C-alpha positions as CSV (number, residue, x, y, z in Angstrom):
1,X,-6.5,-8.2,-103.4
2,X,-7.8,-5.1,-101.7
3,X,-11.2,-5.5,-103.4
4,X,-11.3,-9.1,-102.2
5,X,-10.7,-7.9,-98.6
6,X,-13.6,-5.6,-98.7
7,X,-15.8,-8.3,-100.2
8,X,-14.7,-10.8,-97.6
9,X,-15.6,-8.4,-94.7
10,X,-19.0,-7.6,-96.1
11,X,-19.8,-11.3,-96.9
12,X,-18.6,-12.4,-93.5
13,X,-20.9,-9.9,-91.8
14,X,-23.9,-10.9,-93.9
15,X,-23.2,-14.6,-93.2
16,X,-23.1,-13.9,-89.4
17,X,-26.4,-12.0,-89.7
18,X,-28.2,-14.6,-91.8
19,X,-26.9,-17.3,-89.5
20,X,-28.5,-15.5,-86.5
21,X,-31.8,-15.2,-88.4
22,X,-31.8,-18.9,-89.2
23,X,-31.1,-19.6,-85.5
24,X,-34.1,-17.5,-84.6
25,X,-36.3,-19.6,-87.0
26,X,-35.0,-22.9,-85.4
27,X,-35.7,-21.6,-81.9
28,X,-39.1,-20.2,-82.5
29,X,-40.5,-22.4,-85.2
30,X,-38.8,-25.8,-84.7
31,X,-38.3,-25.9,-81.0
32,X,-34.6,-26.5,-81.2
33,X,-32.9,-26.3,-77.8
34,X,-30.5,-23.3,-77.5
35,X,-28.0,-25.2,-75.3
36,X,-27.7,-28.0,-77.9
37,X,-27.3,-25.6,-80.9
38,X,-24.6,-23.6,-79.2
39,X,-22.8,-26.8,-78.1
40,X,-22.9,-28.2,-81.7
41,X,-21.8,-24.9,-83.2
42,X,-18.7,-24.8,-80.9
43,X,-17.8,-28.4,-81.3
44,X,-18.1,-28.3,-85.1
45,X,-16.3,-25.0,-85.7
46,X,-13.6,-25.4,-83.1
47,X,-12.0,-28.5,-84.5
48,X,-12.5,-27.3,-88.1
49,X,-10.5,-24.1,-87.3
50,X,-7.8,-26.1,-85.7
51,X,-7.6,-28.3,-88.8
52,X,-7.3,-25.3,-91.0
53,X,-4.6,-23.9,-88.8
54,X,-2.7,-27.2,-88.9
55,X,-3.0,-27.4,-92.7
56,X,-1.6,-23.8,-92.8
57,X,1.5,-25.0,-91.0
58,X,0.6,-23.9,-87.4
59,X,1.8,-26.1,-84.5
60,X,-1.7,-26.2,-82.9
61,X,-0.6,-27.7,-79.5
62,X,2.3,-25.2,-78.8
63,X,-0.2,-22.8,-77.2
64,X,-0.8,-25.3,-74.4
65,X,2.8,-25.3,-73.4
66,X,3.1,-21.5,-73.2
67,X,-0.3,-20.0,-72.6
68,X,-2.6,-22.7,-71.2
69,X,-4.2,-20.6,-68.5
70,X,-5.2,-17.6,-70.6
71,X,-6.4,-20.0,-73.3
72,X,-8.7,-21.8,-70.8
73,X,-10.0,-18.5,-69.4
74,X,-10.8,-17.4,-72.9
75,X,-12.6,-20.6,-73.7
76,X,-14.6,-20.8,-70.4
77,X,-15.3,-17.1,-69.8
78,X,-15.0,-15.6,-73.3
79,X,-15.8,-17.8,-76.2
80,X,-18.6,-19.9,-74.7
81,X,-20.4,-16.9,-73.0
82,X,-20.3,-14.7,-76.1
83,X,-21.7,-17.5,-78.3
84,X,-24.4,-18.5,-75.7
85,X,-25.5,-15.1,-74.7
86,X,-26.0,-14.0,-78.3
87,X,-28.1,-17.0,-79.1
88,X,-30.1,-16.5,-75.8
89,X,-30.8,-12.9,-76.8
90,X,-32.1,-14.1,-80.2
91,X,-34.2,-16.7,-78.5
92,X,-35.6,-14.1,-76.1
93,X,-36.3,-11.4,-78.7
94,X,-35.1,-11.6,-82.4
95,X,-31.9,-11.6,-84.3
96,X,-32.1,-7.9,-85.2
97,X,-32.4,-6.7,-81.6
98,X,-29.8,-9.2,-80.3
99,X,-27.2,-8.2,-82.9
100,X,-27.7,-4.4,-82.4
101,X,-27.4,-4.8,-78.6
102,X,-24.2,-6.8,-79.1
103,X,-22.8,-3.9,-81.1
104,X,-22.7,-1.8,-78.0
105,X,-19.6,-3.8,-77.1
106,X,-17.0,-1.3,-78.5
107,X,-18.5,1.4,-76.4
108,X,-18.2,-0.9,-73.4
109,X,-14.6,-1.5,-74.2
110,X,-13.9,2.3,-74.4
111,X,-15.7,2.8,-71.0
112,X,-13.8,0.0,-69.4
113,X,-10.4,1.3,-70.6
114,X,-11.3,4.7,-69.2
115,X,-12.5,3.4,-65.8
116,X,-9.4,1.1,-65.5
117,X,-7.2,4.1,-66.1
118,X,-5.5,2.6,-69.1
119,X,-6.7,5.3,-71.5
120,X,-8.1,8.7,-70.8
121,X,-11.4,9.1,-72.7
122,X,-11.3,11.8,-75.4
123,X,-14.2,13.6,-77.0
124,X,-14.7,10.8,-79.6
125,X,-14.9,8.1,-77.0
126,X,-17.3,10.0,-74.8
127,X,-19.5,10.7,-77.8
128,X,-19.4,7.1,-78.7
129,X,-20.4,5.9,-75.2
130,X,-23.2,8.5,-75.1
131,X,-24.5,7.5,-78.5
132,X,-24.4,3.8,-77.6
133,X,-26.4,4.5,-74.4
134,X,-28.9,6.7,-76.3
135,X,-29.3,4.2,-79.1
136,X,-29.9,1.4,-76.6
137,X,-32.5,3.6,-74.8
138,X,-34.4,4.1,-78.1
139,X,-34.1,0.4,-79.1
140,X,-35.4,-1.0,-75.8
141,X,-37.9,1.6,-74.7
142,X,-39.0,3.3,-78.0
143,X,-38.3,6.6,-76.2
144,X,-40.8,6.0,-73.4
145,X,-39.4,6.3,-69.9
146,X,-40.3,3.4,-67.6
147,X,-41.5,1.1,-70.3
148,X,-39.6,-1.6,-72.2
149,X,-40.4,-2.4,-75.8
150,X,-38.6,-5.8,-75.4
151,X,-38.7,-8.2,-72.5
152,X,-36.4,-7.7,-69.5
153,X,-34.9,-11.1,-70.3
154,X,-34.0,-10.0,-73.9
155,X,-32.4,-6.9,-72.6
156,X,-30.4,-8.9,-70.1
157,X,-29.1,-11.4,-72.6
158,X,-28.4,-8.6,-75.2
159,X,-26.3,-6.6,-72.8
160,X,-24.6,-9.7,-71.5
161,X,-23.7,-10.6,-75.1
162,X,-22.2,-7.2,-75.5
163,X,-20.3,-7.5,-72.2
164,X,-19.0,-10.9,-73.3
165,X,-17.9,-9.5,-76.7
166,X,-16.1,-6.7,-74.9
167,X,-14.3,-9.2,-72.7
168,X,-13.3,-11.1,-75.9
169,X,-11.8,-7.8,-77.3
170,X,-9.5,-7.4,-74.3
171,X,-8.6,-10.6,-72.5
172,X,-7.1,-12.7,-75.3
173,X,-5.2,-9.9,-77.1
174,X,-1.8,-11.2,-76.1
175,X,-2.3,-14.8,-77.1
176,X,-4.0,-13.7,-80.4
177,X,-0.9,-11.8,-81.3
178,X,1.4,-14.8,-80.5
179,X,-0.7,-17.6,-82.0
180,X,-3.2,-16.2,-84.5
181,X,-7.0,-15.7,-84.4
182,X,-8.0,-19.0,-86.0
183,X,-5.9,-21.2,-83.7
184,X,-6.9,-19.4,-80.5
185,X,-10.6,-19.2,-81.5
186,X,-10.5,-22.9,-82.5
187,X,-9.2,-24.0,-79.1
188,X,-11.6,-21.5,-77.4
189,X,-14.5,-23.1,-79.2
190,X,-13.4,-26.6,-78.3
191,X,-13.1,-25.6,-74.6
192,X,-16.4,-23.8,-74.6
193,X,-18.1,-26.7,-76.4
194,X,-16.8,-29.2,-73.9
195,X,-18.0,-26.9,-71.1
196,X,-21.5,-26.7,-72.5
197,X,-21.6,-30.4,-73.1
198,X,-21.5,-31.0,-69.3
199,X,-24.9,-29.2,-69.2
200,X,-26.5,-30.5,-72.4
201,X,-25.1,-33.6,-74.1
202,X,-24.6,-33.2,-77.9
203,X,-26.5,-36.4,-78.6
204,X,-29.7,-35.2,-76.8
205,X,-31.4,-33.7,-79.9
206,X,-34.6,-31.7,-79.4
207,X,-37.1,-30.0,-81.7
208,X,-39.0,-30.8,-84.8
209,X,-36.6,-31.7,-87.6
210,X,-37.4,-31.5,-91.3
211,X,-35.5,-30.7,-94.5
212,X,-35.8,-26.9,-93.8
213,X,-34.5,-27.3,-90.3
214,X,-31.6,-29.4,-91.5
215,X,-30.5,-27.0,-94.2
216,X,-30.7,-24.0,-91.8
217,X,-28.7,-25.9,-89.1
218,X,-26.0,-26.8,-91.7
219,X,-25.9,-23.2,-92.8
220,X,-25.3,-22.0,-89.2
221,X,-22.5,-24.4,-88.7
222,X,-20.7,-24.1,-92.1
223,X,-21.5,-20.7,-93.5
224,X,-22.8,-18.7,-90.5
225,X,-19.9,-19.7,-88.2
226,X,-16.9,-21.4,-89.9
227,X,-16.9,-19.6,-93.3
228,X,-17.9,-16.3,-91.8
229,X,-15.1,-16.4,-89.3
230,X,-12.6,-17.4,-91.9
231,X,-13.6,-14.6,-94.2
232,X,-13.5,-12.1,-91.4
233,X,-9.9,-13.0,-90.5
234,X,-9.0,-12.8,-94.2
235,X,-10.4,-9.3,-94.3
236,X,-8.4,-8.3,-91.2
237,X,-5.2,-9.4,-92.8
238,X,-6.0,-7.8,-96.2
239,X,-7.5,-4.4,-95.4
240,X,-6.8,-3.9,-91.7
241,X,-8.9,-3.8,-88.5
242,X,-10.4,-0.3,-89.0
243,X,-12.0,-1.0,-92.4
244,X,-13.0,-4.5,-91.4
245,X,-14.8,-3.2,-88.3
246,X,-16.6,-0.5,-90.2
247,X,-17.8,-3.1,-92.7
248,X,-19.2,-5.3,-90.0
249,X,-22.1,-2.9,-89.8
250,X,-23.5,-5.0,-92.6
251,X,-24.2,-7.7,-90.0
252,X,-26.9,-6.0,-87.9
253,X,-28.3,-4.4,-91.1
254,X,-28.6,-7.8,-92.8
255,X,-30.1,-9.4,-89.7
256,X,-32.6,-6.6,-89.3
257,X,-33.7,-6.6,-93.0
258,X,-34.0,-10.4,-93.1
259,X,-35.9,-10.6,-89.8
260,X,-38.4,-8.0,-90.8
261,X,-38.9,-9.2,-94.4
262,X,-38.8,-13.0,-93.8
263,X,-39.8,-13.6,-90.1
264,X,-42.2,-10.6,-89.8
265,X,-40.3,-9.1,-86.9
266,X,-41.8,-5.7,-85.9
267,X,-39.0,-3.1,-86.3
268,X,-40.4,0.5,-86.1
269,X,-38.9,3.9,-86.5
270,X,-37.5,4.0,-83.0
271,X,-35.8,0.7,-83.5
272,X,-34.1,1.9,-86.6
273,X,-33.1,5.2,-84.9
274,X,-31.6,3.3,-82.0
275,X,-29.8,0.9,-84.3
276,X,-28.4,3.8,-86.3
277,X,-27.0,5.6,-83.2
278,X,-25.4,2.4,-82.0
279,X,-23.8,1.8,-85.4
280,X,-22.4,5.4,-85.5
281,X,-20.4,4.4,-82.4
282,X,-18.6,1.8,-84.4
283,X,-17.6,4.5,-87.0
284,X,-16.4,6.9,-84.3
285,X,-14.3,4.4,-82.4
286,X,-12.9,2.8,-85.6
287,X,-11.8,6.2,-86.9
288,X,-10.3,7.1,-83.6
289,X,-8.2,3.9,-83.7
290,X,-6.9,4.8,-87.1
291,X,-5.9,8.4,-86.0
292,X,-4.0,6.9,-83.1
293,X,-2.2,4.5,-85.4
294,X,-1.2,7.3,-87.7
295,X,0.0,9.4,-84.8
296,X,2.2,6.5,-83.6
297,X,3.7,6.1,-87.0
298,X,4.7,9.8,-87.2
299,X,6.3,10.0,-83.8
């Protein structure tokens, strides 16, 4: 069972990364509209997750009686923005850069908790925040002050994606504990999908569609979103948050390798250095959480 948990975490991370790379292909080589793709991704995966929760015995409508407001806030300001900004960052740059920038989110959470006075930052947190900032600097400037190696729009969407992911790590924590990740995420996706539908109707399909585009689109919906999320939550339950979070480092690595090898994305030494520094922050913060949990158990 433990081995399956490790495999599930790694496979989920790879599926997320491959799904992002396929999205980049659809945006840049088939002219697929980003608003439409994100809307379809949310409207497909949300009901599917709710169905899985219902089959598993969850009372999927109870959350509306007890936690309607935080659920709506999560859907409108959490789930939809984190999905949209990530895809927008891919569209403005590439899946490798977008995914790495999104992985600065844990450092943002540590910084927010420190500024909000909820947790005094220790040496580990300060080191993680510093490494995230340094890694981002190398990734977006290649070490040259005053010059961006990516567009300003790509940097904006990448950091916005990280901020949205950080928000998602904090805001829904209470309802996640009460109702479970699949159910809360399912409703969040439904709410976010309906929100985006007001701006781009699902039936207004754009782009050049052929067999390749259809297969990639289906992969994004089924494997890159639904299956990946399901496996990720399986891993959380089987091996715990710390190990699962560490293994998610496979996501940006798989995205970077596939983007460079398949799509010909330019990813030089400074990009790899910046990526490595950002990924080290995940290790530092995950280990810090584990030490806190052990301390709590011994007190």
